[in-house]
C-alpha positions as semicolon CSV with decimal commas, in nm:
position;residue;x (nm);y (nm);z (nm)
1;M;-0,005;-0,015;0,002
2;N;0,297;0,231;0,075
3;S;0,406;0,155;-0,258
4;T;0,098;0,253;-0,422
5;L;0,092;0,594;-0,234
6;R;0,463;0,653;-0,301
7;S;0,346;0,604;-0,672
8;R;0,063;0,854;-0,682
9;D;0,244;1,112;-0,506
10;R;0,495;1,072;-0,809
11;I;0,179;1,081;-1,040
12;N;0,088;1,383;-0,891
13;F;0,405;1,583;-0,850
14;R;0,481;1,523;-1,214
15;S;0,156;1,686;-1,309
16;L;0,215;1,981;-1,079
17;V;0,563;2,069;-1,264
18;T;0,378;1,962;-1,609
19;A;0,124;2,242;-1,525
20;L;0,375;2,522;-1,384
21;C;0,624;2,471;-1,702
22;L;0,338;2,536;-1,935
23;T;0,202;2,836;-1,747
24;L;0,557;3,003;-1,735
25;T;0,586;2,915;-2,093
26;L;0,282;3,089;-2,190
27;V;0,381;3,389;-1,968
28;S;0,696;3,390;-2,145
29;F;0,494;3,384;-2,507
30;V;0,299;3,680;-2,402
31;R;0,616;3,881;-2,313
32;L;0,793;3,802;-2,586
33;D;0,516;3,852;-2,866
34;P;0,669;4,093;-3,114
35;A;0,335;4,240;-3,217
36;A;0,252;4,349;-2,857
37;A;0,610;4,490;-2,751
38;Q;0,599;4,668;-3,077
39;E;0,251;4,819;-2,981
40;Q;0,413;4,914;-2,649
41;R;0,669;5,094;-2,820
42;I;0,510;5,299;-3,071
43;R;0,560;5,697;-3,055
44;T;0,378;5,940;-3,263
45;L;0,412;6,259;-3,415
46;T;0,116;6,494;-3,520
47;V;0,158;6,758;-3,755
48;T;-0,128;6,982;-3,950
49;G;-0,016;7,103;-4,258
50;R;-0,196;7,415;-4,451
51;G;-0,228;7,493;-4,834
52;V;-0,349;7,823;-4,998
53;E;-0,441;7,818;-5,373
54;A;-0,529;8,181;-5,524
55;I;-0,757;8,180;-5,835
56;P;-0,876;8,494;-6,025
57;T;-1,258;8,627;-5,967
58;T;-1,452;8,573;-6,315
59;Q;-1,800;8,594;-6,156
60;T;-1,930;8,954;-6,034
61;Q;-2,258;8,924;-5,793
62;V;-2,475;9,260;-5,806
63;R;-2,708;9,403;-5,568
64;L;-2,918;9,663;-5,709
65;G;-3,275;9,815;-5,710
66;V;-3,519;10,121;-5,755
67;E;-3,609;10,373;-5,497
68;V;-3,911;10,577;-5,561
69;Q;-4,040;10,860;-5,332
70;G;-4,382;11,019;-5,386
71;K;-4,734;11,160;-5,216
72;T;-4,900;10,858;-5,183
73;A;-4,797;10,493;-5,136
74;A;-5,025;10,364;-5,400
75;E;-4,836;10,623;-5,647
76;V;-4,478;10,513;-5,528
77;Q;-4,552;10,165;-5,512
78;Q;-4,678;10,144;-5,908
79;E;-4,379;10,354;-5,989
80;A;-4,159;10,143;-5,829
81;A;-4,308;9,809;-5,978
82;R;-4,287;9,978;-6,330
83;R;-3,930;10,068;-6,295
84;S;-3,829;9,735;-6,128
85;S;-3,988;9,525;-6,411
86;A;-3,791;9,707;-6,669
87;V;-3,491;9,639;-6,506
88;V;-3,585;9,259;-6,458
89;E;-3,662;9,237;-6,840
90;L;-3,314;9,392;-6,906
91;L;-3,123;9,131;-6,693
92;R;-3,298;8,860;-6,822
93;S;-3,249;8,965;-7,144
94;R;-2,866;8,944;-7,090
95;Q;-2,928;8,638;-6,949
96;V;-2,780;8,684;-6,623
97;E;-2,746;8,392;-6,348
98;K;-2,904;8,374;-6,036
99;L;-3,162;8,607;-6,030
100;E;-3,363;8,694;-5,766
101;T;-3,538;8,942;-5,560
102;A;-3,361;9,058;-5,231
103;G;-3,610;9,274;-5,082
104;I;-3,948;9,464;-5,159
105;S;-4,034;9,778;-4,902
106;L;-4,265;10,036;-4,868
107;N;-4,224;10,298;-4,586
108;P;-4,391;10,633;-4,495
109;I;-4,161;10,950;-4,485
110;Y;-4,207;11,204;-4,200
111;N;-4,093;11,544;-4,143
112;F;-4,069;11,650;-3,764
113;D;-4,128;12,036;-3,740
114;N;-4,189;12,216;-3,401
115;N;-4,168;11,902;-3,201
116;Q;-4,449;11,785;-3,472
117;Q;-4,442;11,472;-3,683
118;R;-4,643;11,516;-4,001
119;L;-4,663;11,269;-4,309
120;T;-4,520;11,383;-4,602
121;G;-4,471;11,085;-4,857
122;Y;-4,376;10,720;-4,930
123;T;-4,103;10,540;-5,009
124;A;-4,066;10,230;-5,204
125;T;-3,772;10,019;-5,282
126;N;-3,756;9,713;-5,474
127;T;-3,391;9,535;-5,471
128;V;-3,270;9,227;-5,712
129;T;-2,934;9,016;-5,663
130;F;-2,753;8,855;-6,003
131;R;-2,443;8,714;-6,122
132;I;-2,285;8,791;-6,441
133;N;-1,931;8,766;-6,590
134;T;-1,703;9,035;-6,451
135;A;-1,605;9,149;-6,803
136;S;-1,978;9,209;-6,863
137;A;-2,063;9,388;-6,539
138;G;-1,973;9,751;-6,605
139;T;-2,176;9,785;-6,926
140;L;-2,462;9,594;-6,763
141;L;-2,475;9,845;-6,453
142;D;-2,448;10,130;-6,668
143;D;-2,746;9,994;-6,898
144;A;-2,974;9,905;-6,552
145;V;-2,936;10,255;-6,465
146;N;-3,090;10,367;-6,785
147;A;-3,372;10,125;-6,753
148;G;-3,474;10,256;-6,432
149;A;-3,235;10,132;-6,156
150;T;-3,147;10,449;-5,921
151;R;-2,937;10,214;-5,645
152;I;-2,624;9,988;-5,678
153;D;-2,604;9,867;-5,308
154;G;-2,249;9,698;-5,409
155;V;-2,114;9,386;-5,600
156;S;-1,880;9,112;-5,464
157;F;-1,649;8,906;-5,692
158;A;-1,628;8,526;-5,707
159;A;-1,439;8,223;-5,896
160;A;-1,649;8,003;-6,112
161;E;-1,743;7,661;-5,929
162;S;-1,523;7,454;-6,148
163;A;-1,223;7,680;-6,058
164;I;-1,300;7,675;-5,695
165;E;-1,313;7,304;-5,708
166;S;-1,011;7,265;-5,853
167;A;-0,845;7,492;-5,623
168;R;-0,981;7,305;-5,353
169;K;-0,802;6,957;-5,451
170;Q;-0,484;7,198;-5,527
171;A;-0,479;7,334;-5,136
172;L;-0,525;6,980;-5,033
173;R;-0,255;6,869;-5,187
174;K;-0,034;7,170;-5,075
175;A;-0,143;7,093;-4,703
176;T;-0,037;6,752;-4,704
177;Q;0,326;6,833;-4,844
178;D;0,351;7,084;-4,570
179;A;0,263;6,853;-4,299
180;Q;0,555;6,620;-4,452
181;A;0,794;6,884;-4,472
182;Q;0,702;6,988;-4,101
183;A;0,762;6,613;-4,022
184;D;1,068;6,576;-4,202
185;A;1,217;6,893;-4,043
186;V;1,130;6,773;-3,695
187;F;1,277;6,408;-3,737
188;S;1,593;6,540;-3,884
189;A;1,654;6,739;-3,627
190;L;1,582;6,530;-3,339
191;N;1,797;6,275;-3,566
192;L;1,484;6,023;-3,584
193;K;1,328;5,823;-3,836
194;R;1,021;5,871;-4,002
195;G;0,792;5,578;-3,955
196;E;0,456;5,498;-4,149
197;I;0,147;5,747;-4,139
198;L;-0,089;5,633;-3,874
199;G;-0,387;5,877;-3,937
200;I;-0,509;6,114;-4,157
201;Q;-0,765;6,392;-4,101
202;V;-0,892;6,640;-4,364
203;N;-0,990;6,922;-4,191
204;G;-1,135;7,080;-4,477
205;A;-1,089;7,305;-4,776
206;I;-1,288;7,599;-4,816
207;A;-1,334;7,944;-5,024
208;P;-1,435;8,258;-4,824
209;P;-1,773;8,375;-4,909
210;P;-1,774;8,679;-5,122
211;M;-1,779;9,014;-4,962
212;Y;-1,996;9,285;-5,105
213;R;-1,848;9,597;-5,186
214;Q;-2,006;9,957;-5,214
215;L;-1,961;10,127;-5,525
216;A;-1,896;10,520;-5,479
217;G;-2,198;10,738;-5,599
218;A;-2,456;10,413;-5,618
219;R;-2,709;10,629;-5,630
220;M;-2,631;10,863;-5,883
221;A;-2,685;10,824;-6,247
222;A;-2,462;10,662;-6,467
223;A;-2,205;10,890;-6,649
224;D;-2,127;10,912;-7,030
225;A;-1,799;10,664;-6,956
226;T;-1,880;10,290;-6,870
227;T;-1,847;10,197;-6,501
228;P;-1,523;10,003;-6,434
229;V;-1,562;9,657;-6,263
230;V;-1,237;9,498;-6,175
231;G;-1,223;9,154;-6,027
232;G;-0,936;9,025;-5,788
233;E;-0,824;8,710;-5,654
234;Q;-1,013;8,461;-5,418
235;Q;-0,833;8,225;-5,211
236;V;-0,904;7,847;-5,113
237;E;-0,748;7,764;-4,777
238;A;-0,710;7,395;-4,681
239;S;-0,585;7,229;-4,353
240;V;-0,460;6,859;-4,352
241;T;-0,340;6,645;-4,011
242;L;-0,107;6,372;-4,027
243;Q;0,031;6,159;-3,772
244;F;0,331;5,936;-3,783
245;G;0,472;5,692;-3,584
246;Y;0,882;5,677;-3,517
């Protein structure tokens, strides 16, 4: 019987040793796993690059209208409608783009005398906006005044949609190259080797909205010379963030 017990003890001891060896082996494999070790050692550098692309403006956004004053509201409104119809007919004949009414108003005019308010008449205003090729804008403004427009509230300039879309792509390309150049400069200064790109974020590529510019003497009648309208440049900006491992 003692022999049987000793045999069982030897078996249990061997099982315990085997289990312990397997446990140590698994722990060793986990610690020596190259992927896990590499993941723990990864360091990153994040940089943001910017790109700007300037393109010529070829489209002019115009805001103009008719303003009429008179004794009665009906008289003023009818005259404003007549002149506005003539202006709109002219604009349509010139095939302007995005023609729409921007505002219609009818307001009383008061005169204050000896602290007393007295109604003296009415003012009617009808305003439209439209877009036209910049090269034709000056001539069209003069013709619109001759047709009945009495006020030019301002103009703004913008590039064509196709040009803006092409500029967006170019600005993104420049922003990406700028981010890569920044990263290379940092790694070179620190004597480090740039690793693979771990993350890419496109923050946007936008063109600023057109800003209206008021024309001098906008309420005056057109002179004999053609009104000069000269566009400028529009800038499209982009930003790209890259994350590099090293």
